[in-house]
C-alpha positions as CSV (number, residue, x, y, z in Angstrom):
1,M,119.0,120.5,129.5
2,N,118.4,119.0,133.2
3,T,116.1,121.0,135.2
4,L,114.3,120.6,138.8
5,T,110.7,119.8,139.1
6,E,109.2,122.3,141.8
7,A,108.2,119.9,143.5
8,E,111.6,118.9,144.0
9,I,113.2,122.9,143.9
10,K,111.2,122.8,147.8
11,K,111.8,119.6,148.5
12,Y,115.9,121.1,148.4
13,A,114.7,123.9,150.2
14,R,113.3,122.2,152.3
15,L,116.6,120.0,153.3
16,A,117.7,122.9,153.7
17,R,116.1,125.4,156.4
18,L,115.2,127.1,153.5
19,E,111.7,129.9,152.8
20,V,111.1,130.0,148.8
21,T,108.2,131.5,148.2
22,S,106.6,130.1,144.2
23,A,107.3,133.5,142.9
24,E,110.8,132.3,143.2
25,I,111.4,128.5,142.2
26,S,110.9,129.7,138.1
27,A,114.0,131.4,139.3
28,H,115.4,128.6,140.6
29,Q,114.7,126.1,138.2
30,E,116.2,128.9,135.9
31,N,119.8,128.6,137.7
32,L,119.7,124.5,139.1
33,A,119.4,123.9,135.2
34,K,122.2,126.2,133.6
35,I,124.7,125.1,137.6
36,L,123.4,121.4,136.1
37,A,124.3,122.3,132.3
38,L,127.4,123.4,133.2
39,V,128.0,120.4,135.5
40,E,127.5,118.1,133.0
41,Q,129.7,120.3,130.1
42,I,132.6,119.0,133.0
43,M,131.6,115.2,133.4
44,E,132.8,114.9,129.8
45,V,136.1,115.3,130.0
46,P,138.3,112.9,129.2
47,T,140.9,112.7,133.4
48,D,141.4,108.3,132.6
49,G,144.8,108.5,133.3
50,I,145.7,112.3,135.4
51,L,146.2,111.9,138.6
52,P,145.1,115.0,141.5
53,L,146.5,118.4,141.5
54,A,146.6,118.4,145.8
55,H,145.2,115.9,148.2
56,P,144.5,117.4,151.3
57,L,146.6,115.1,153.9
58,A,148.8,114.2,151.0
59,G,152.2,114.5,152.5
60,F,151.5,118.5,154.7
61,Q,150.2,117.3,157.7
62,H,153.1,118.6,159.4
63,L,152.4,117.4,163.1
64,R,153.9,118.1,166.2
65,D,155.1,114.7,168.1
66,D,152.5,114.8,171.3
67,D,155.6,114.5,173.7
68,V,154.5,116.2,178.0
69,S,156.5,119.5,177.8
70,E,154.6,120.1,180.7
71,I,153.3,119.0,183.7
72,V,151.3,121.3,186.4
73,A,150.3,119.7,189.2
74,P,146.7,118.9,190.0
75,E,146.7,121.6,193.6
76,L,147.6,124.9,191.2
77,Q,145.1,123.0,188.8
78,E,142.3,123.6,191.8
79,L,143.5,127.2,192.3
80,N,141.7,128.8,189.4
81,A,138.4,126.3,190.0
82,P,135.9,128.9,191.4
83,L,134.2,125.6,192.9
84,M,136.0,121.9,194.0
85,A,134.3,119.7,196.5
86,D,136.3,116.0,197.3
87,G,137.8,116.8,193.9
88,L,135.7,117.0,191.8
89,Y,134.7,120.5,190.2
90,L,131.8,122.1,190.4
91,V,129.8,123.7,187.4
92,P,126.4,125.1,186.6
93,K,123.9,123.2,186.0
94,V,123.5,122.7,182.5
95,I,120.3,119.6,182.0
96,D,117.5,119.3,184.8
97,P,117.2,115.2,184.5
98,S,113.2,116.1,185.8
99,K,112.8,118.1,182.0
100,A,114.9,115.6,180.1
101,E,113.5,113.9,176.8
102,D,112.7,110.6,176.3
């Protein structure tokens, strides 16, 4: 049975941003060992010559044509804007350049 070491579990927990106590590590070692054993068992199944049952992008990406269906005059769009100046939409400041990190 393939077992992860305590150091590996701590490393993966840190990478996953999970807090793992020392008491939880042995339980995780047992559970992960079972999962890895199951994966090893699945990997032993002969799959040569077997085609996949489905593919997420094969044949059923029914996208509509990218055709212009409606043209809205800029003047009408500007009516919905709270603030405009010289044909530009004014928005609240999101980033303060004086506090930007290098």
